[in-house]
C-alpha positions in Angstrom: 9.8 17.0 -11.8 12.5 19.7 -12.1 10.7 21.6 -15.0 7.8 21.9 -12.5 10.2 22.9 -9.7 11.7 25.6 -11.8 8.4 27.0 -12.6 7.5 27.1 -9.0 10.6 28.8 -8.0 10.6 31.4 -10.7 6.9 32.3 -10.0 7.8 32.8 -6.2 5.4 30.0 -5.0 8.3 27.8 -4.0 10.0 29.1 -0.6 12.6 27.7 1.5 12.0 28.4 5.4 14.9 30.4 6.4 14.1 31.9 9.9 16.4 32.6 12.8 16.1 29.1 14.3 16.3 27.3 11.0 19.7 28.9 9.9 21.5 27.0 12.6 20.3 23.5 11.5 22.5 21.1 9.8 19.9 20.1 7.4 19.2 23.5 5.9 22.9 24.1 5.5 23.4 20.7 3.6 20.2 21.5 1.7 21.6 24.9 0.4 25.0 23.3 -0.3 23.4 20.6 -2.3 20.9 23.0 -4.1 23.8 25.4 -5.0 25.8 22.4 -6.6 23.2 21.3 -8.9 23.9 21.3 -12.5 21.2 21.8 -15.1 21.4 20.5 -18.7 19.1 19.8 -21.4 18.9 16.7 -23.6 16.6 17.3 -26.2 13.4 18.6 -24.6 14.2 16.9 -21.2 15.7 18.9 -18.3 18.4 16.9 -16.6 19.5 18.0 -13.1 22.2 16.3 -11.2 24.8 17.0 -8.7 28.4 18.0 -9.7 30.9 15.3 -10.4 32.7 16.0 -7.2 33.5 13.3 -4.7 30.7 13.0 -2.0 28.4 15.4 -3.8 24.6 14.6 -3.2 21.3 15.8 -4.5 19.1 14.2 -2.2 17.5 17.2 -0.5 16.8 19.0 -3.7 15.4 15.8 -5.2 13.0 15.6 -2.2 12.1 19.2 -2.4 11.4 19.0 -6.2 9.2 15.8 -5.4 7.3 17.6 -2.7 6.5 20.6 -5.1 5.3 18.1 -7.7 3.1 16.3 -5.2 1.6 19.4 -3.8 0.6 20.6 -7.3 -1.6 17.6 -8.0 -5.3 17.4 -6.8 -6.0 15.1 -4.0 -8.0 11.9 -4.6 -10.9 10.9 -2.4 -10.6 7.3 -1.5 -14.0 5.4 -1.5 -12.8 2.3 0.0 -15.4 0.6 2.2 -14.0 -0.8 5.6 -15.4 -3.3 8.1 -14.8 -3.3 11.9 -11.6 -4.9 12.6 -11.8 -7.2 15.9 -8.2 -6.6 16.6 -8.2 -2.9 16.4 -11.7 -2.2 17.9 -11.4 0.3 20.7 -14.1 -0.9 23.0 -12.7 -4.4 24.2 -15.7 -4.9 26.6 -18.2 -5.3 23.6 -15.7 -7.3 21.6 -16.4 -11.1 21.5 -13.0 -11.8 20.5 -11.4 -10.4 23.8 -14.2 -11.8 25.9 -13.6 -15.4 24.6 -9.9 -15.1 24.8 -10.0 -13.9 28.4 -12.2 -17.0 29.2 -9.6 -19.3 27.9 -6.6 -17.6 29.4 -8.2 -17.5 32.7 -8.8 -21.2 32.7 -5.2 -21.9 32.0 -3.9 -19.8 35.0 
């Protein structure tokens, strides 16, 4: 995941929004702090990226960013699932026999 993220960053395709309104947000400050605190190590051919060993150090925002970069690179899949009309989520309640019969029963109880 981080190998792909590193390729995207070095090629210039991965960008972090840092406009005037964004700079004041708490999330972007935490993201940049966590990103700057990452440590990159290789174990054989594997790239291992983790936060520093300090107390309260996190890597949640960079992990989410790297995952989103990886997800954006994969081609989409068309879902060919067949669906049926669902009586409970049907928009037109007047033409729905379920609601018509239910209203008959509830009106008798009142």
